[in-house]
PADO-565738 format. One line per field, with one value per residue (C-alpha): x, y, z; residue number from 1; residue in one letter. Coordinates in Angstrom, 2 decimals. Layout:
// PADO-565738
east (X|...);
north (Y|...);
up (Z|...);
n (NUM|...);
res (a|...);
***
This chain:
// PADO-565738
east (0.00|1.27|2.37|0.63|2.68|5.91|4.81|4.03|7.15|9.33|7.82|8.50|12.14|12.46|11.17|13.41|16.47|16.16|18.10|17.81|21.29|22.77|23.45|19.72|20.25|22.25|19.20|15.95|13.50|15.07|12.44|9.51|11.18|12.01|8.50|6.67|9.13|8.64|4.89|5.26|8.01|5.50|2.89|3.74|5.02|2.41|3.13|5.94|3.84|0.84|3.07|4.71|1.34|0.11|3.30|3.12|-0.31|0.11|1.50|-0.92|-3.86|-2.82|-2.67|-6.03|-7.70|-6.18|-7.43|-10.89|-11.05|-9.99|-12.66|-15.25|-14.48|-14.87|-18.16|-19.49|-19.03|-20.82|-23.53|-24.23|-24.88|-27.13|-29.12|-29.72|-31.21|-28.22|-27.86|-24.22|-22.72|-20.86|-21.59|-23.22|-20.28|-17.79|-19.67|-19.88|-16.13|-15.38|-17.67|-15.93|-12.54|-13.88|-15.23|-11.90|-9.82|-12.48|-12.55|-8.81|-9.14|-12.15|-10.29|-7.38|-9.47|-11.59|-8.42|-7.05|-9.03|-7.70|-4.11|-4.15|-6.79|-4.62|-1.81|-4.21|-5.70|-2.26|-0.91|-3.91|-3.81|-0.10|0.75|0.27|3.22|5.52|4.47|4.80|8.31|9.31|7.93|9.92|13.07|12.59|12.18|15.37|17.36|16.40|17.59|20.98|24.27|26.05|28.18|28.20|24.99|23.11|24.41|23.22|19.85|19.44|20.02|17.30|15.01|15.53|14.67|11.51|10.50|10.76|8.60|5.96|5.79|4.91|2.39|-0.66|0.46|0.83|-2.63|-4.10|-2.32|-3.51|-7.09|-6.74|-5.50|-8.27|-10.93|-9.63|-9.50|-12.96|-14.33|-12.64|-14.09|-17.63|-17.16|-16.07|-19.14|-21.43|-19.63|-19.91|-23.68|-24.00|-21.97|-24.25|-27.33|-25.73|-24.89|-28.34|-30.05|-27.79|-28.41|-32.18|-32.27|-30.22|-32.89|-35.54|-36.32|-33.71|-36.23|-37.72|-34.50|-34.00|-30.55|-31.29|-31.71|-28.39|-26.86|-28.23|-26.63|-23.43|-23.24|-23.68|-21.12|-18.63|-19.03|-18.63|-15.67|-13.91|-14.47|-13.14|-10.11|-9.37|-9.73|-7.57|-4.80|-4.91|-4.60|-1.63|0.00|-0.33|1.12|4.16|5.49|7.97|10.73|11.51);
north (0.00|3.47|5.67|8.97|10.82|9.60|10.61|14.15|14.43|13.30|16.04|18.58|17.43|17.63|21.21|22.34|20.71|22.82|26.07|28.10|28.49|31.98|31.78|32.24|35.94|36.11|35.36|37.08|34.53|34.49|36.78|34.66|31.41|32.78|34.15|30.94|28.81|31.02|30.38|26.62|26.32|27.46|24.87|22.57|25.15|24.11|20.39|20.18|21.88|19.63|16.57|17.75|18.47|15.01|13.35|15.21|13.82|10.35|8.43|9.89|9.08|5.44|5.36|7.13|4.59|1.63|2.98|3.59|0.00|-1.35|0.73|-0.39|-4.00|-3.20|-1.36|-4.06|-6.75|-4.82|-3.37|-6.81|-8.09|-5.13|-5.53|-9.18|-8.07|-8.79|-6.07|-6.62|-4.37|-1.39|-2.18|1.19|3.03|0.99|1.64|5.36|5.44|3.63|6.00|9.03|7.67|6.93|10.48|11.99|10.07|10.40|14.17|14.42|12.10|14.01|17.32|16.03|14.26|17.38|19.33|16.78|18.09|21.60|20.32|18.62|20.57|23.70|21.73|20.29|23.70|25.32|22.54|22.44|26.21|26.36|23.07|24.48|26.80|23.77|23.19|26.91|26.92|23.90|25.35|28.55|26.56|24.52|27.70|29.08|25.94|26.16|29.74|29.70|28.38|25.30|25.92|25.87|27.91|25.47|22.47|23.94|24.93|21.50|19.87|22.11|21.00|17.33|18.03|19.84|16.90|14.57|16.90|17.18|13.39|13.11|15.94|13.75|11.27|14.08|15.44|11.95|11.41|14.74|13.89|10.42|11.80|14.38|11.82|9.56|12.25|13.56|10.03|9.68|13.01|11.93|8.66|10.46|12.73|9.69|7.99|11.14|11.27|7.60|8.15|11.02|8.83|6.05|8.28|9.89|6.48|5.15|8.17|7.98|4.34|5.12|7.64|4.90|2.62|-0.13|-2.88|-1.14|-0.32|-1.81|-1.43|-3.27|-0.06|1.13|-2.11|-1.46|2.00|0.63|-2.19|0.28|2.62|-0.25|-1.52|1.91|2.80|-0.47|0.28|3.81|2.48|0.02|2.72|5.20|2.68|1.53|5.14|5.67|2.35|2.98|6.46|5.88|9.05|10.78|12.94|15.69);
up (0.00|-0.84|2.03|1.35|3.96|2.34|-1.17|-0.04|2.11|-0.79|-2.94|-0.18|-0.04|-3.84|-3.80|-0.95|-2.54|-5.70|-5.90|-9.07|-10.63|-10.56|-14.29|-14.87|-14.21|-17.44|-19.57|-20.55|-19.12|-15.65|-14.13|-15.38|-14.31|-10.85|-10.41|-11.32|-9.33|-6.28|-6.47|-6.78|-4.16|-1.51|-2.50|0.43|2.89|5.49|5.21|7.84|10.53|9.76|10.02|13.25|14.89|13.89|15.14|18.46|19.29|17.77|20.77|23.31|21.02|20.88|24.69|25.03|22.74|24.57|27.92|26.47|25.21|28.64|30.38|27.81|28.74|32.45|31.98|29.64|32.29|35.02|32.79|31.37|34.87|35.71|32.48|33.43|36.73|38.98|41.65|42.62|45.28|43.83|40.16|39.50|41.08|39.03|35.79|36.61|37.26|33.98|32.06|33.57|32.52|29.03|28.82|29.91|27.35|24.67|25.15|24.41|21.42|20.12|20.42|18.33|15.68|15.19|14.34|11.85|8.84|9.50|9.63|6.24|4.34|4.21|2.56|-0.01|-0.85|-1.20|-3.40|-5.72|-6.09|-6.90|-8.62|-12.14|-11.57|-11.78|-15.40|-16.18|-14.72|-16.77|-20.01|-19.52|-18.76|-21.93|-23.96|-22.46|-23.21|-26.88|-27.16|-25.45|-26.86|-25.55|-22.50|-18.70|-18.41|-20.60|-18.59|-15.29|-16.67|-18.26|-14.84|-13.45|-16.27|-15.34|-11.71|-12.78|-14.99|-12.00|-9.91|-12.63|-12.97|-9.27|-9.03|-9.71|-7.01|-4.48|-5.33|-4.94|-1.61|-0.22|-1.23|0.28|3.61|3.77|2.88|5.66|8.34|7.37|7.72|11.13|12.18|11.22|13.09|16.26|16.11|15.86|18.76|20.87|20.33|21.26|24.41|25.46|24.89|26.92|29.90|29.83|29.80|32.57|34.80|34.23|35.34|38.45|39.56|39.64|42.55|42.76|41.96|38.92|37.09|33.64|32.14|28.91|26.89|28.33|27.10|23.61|23.56|25.03|22.50|19.63|21.20|21.61|18.05|16.52|18.73|17.84|14.15|14.63|16.52|13.71|11.03|12.93|13.63|10.00|8.85|11.18|10.23|6.51|6.95|9.12|10.64|8.38|9.82|7.35);
n (1|2|3|4|5|6|7|8|9|10|11|12|13|14|15|16|17|18|19|20|21|22|23|24|25|26|27|28|29|30|31|32|33|34|35|36|37|38|39|40|41|42|43|44|45|46|47|48|49|50|51|52|53|54|55|56|57|58|59|60|61|62|63|64|65|66|67|68|69|70|71|72|73|74|75|76|77|78|79|80|81|82|83|84|85|86|87|88|89|90|91|92|93|94|95|96|97|98|99|100|101|102|103|104|105|106|107|108|109|110|111|112|113|114|115|116|117|118|119|120|121|122|123|124|125|126|127|128|129|130|131|132|133|134|135|136|137|138|139|140|141|142|143|144|145|146|147|148|149|150|151|152|153|154|155|156|157|158|159|160|161|162|163|164|165|166|167|168|169|170|171|172|173|174|175|176|177|178|179|180|181|182|183|184|185|186|187|188|189|190|191|192|193|194|195|196|197|198|199|200|201|202|203|204|205|206|207|208|209|210|211|212|213|214|215|216|217|218|219|220|221|222|223|224|225|226|227|228|229|230|231|232|233|234|235|236|237|238|239|240|241|242|243|244|245|246|247|248|249|250|251|252);
res (x|x|x|x|x|x|x|x|x|x|x|x|x|x|x|x|x|x|x|x|x|x|x|x|x|x|x|x|x|x|x|x|x|x|x|x|x|x|x|x|x|x|x|x|x|x|x|x|x|x|x|x|x|x|x|x|x|x|x|x|x|x|x|x|x|x|x|x|x|x|x|x|x|x|x|x|x|x|x|x|x|x|x|x|x|x|x|x|x|x|x|x|x|x|x|x|x|x|x|x|x|x|x|x|x|x|x|x|x|x|x|x|x|x|x|x|x|x|x|x|x|x|x|x|x|x|x|x|x|x|x|x|x|x|x|x|x|x|x|x|x|x|x|x|x|x|x|x|x|x|x|x|x|x|x|x|x|x|x|x|x|x|x|x|x|x|x|x|x|x|x|x|x|x|x|x|x|x|x|x|x|x|x|x|x|x|x|x|x|x|x|x|x|x|x|x|x|x|x|x|x|x|x|x|x|x|x|x|x|x|x|x|x|x|x|x|x|x|x|x|x|x|x|x|x|x|x|x|x|x|x|x|x|x|x|x|x|x|x|x|x|x|x|x|x|x|x|x|x|x|x|x);
***
């Protein structure tokens, strides 16, 4: 499977490794080449900060999810007993404690996931807006090569042309990878919103039952909410870890 982070990071490195040769200043098209290159060279300027912000939160998110899953298992055991009519000592308190821990970790996870689209969307918008300047730069370089005599200037400008060709060949892959990342994080964001709503329904139902007389409580509806919450959170956890695994962290 292609690593989208790596594809984009390689493009960023290719851009930053290019320095326009000084000999360009000796020729008429230098201003146009420099201008169009300047536009394209900033097309991924926000990528490093997006990657660093993602990397910073990555490890804590994994830990948060693992703790949530452990607390889900605890709460499931006790809630299952309550929904079957067993009134074990301290079960309600233990479930309440597990739910509070889930809420605490989920809140941190929710905060980060909600910011993910902002992190990567800016990079996608910038790249799509500026990517055509790469082709414009290359066209001007090709025109210049045709109109200057053989010599050291032509050799240096020809090397620049080869580097630009390589960049242009990879532009469609970078665009695809940026779209793929944004589609993934938007899907994760929608999942987390759904899970958050389910959690609120679960807590509300649980609290309502606890207000009733001890012999009239029925936790089966809570169990339905909790089962749905658990299934959707497990799916989210799988999708998030797959996204992270397929896009290993890249150090620029």
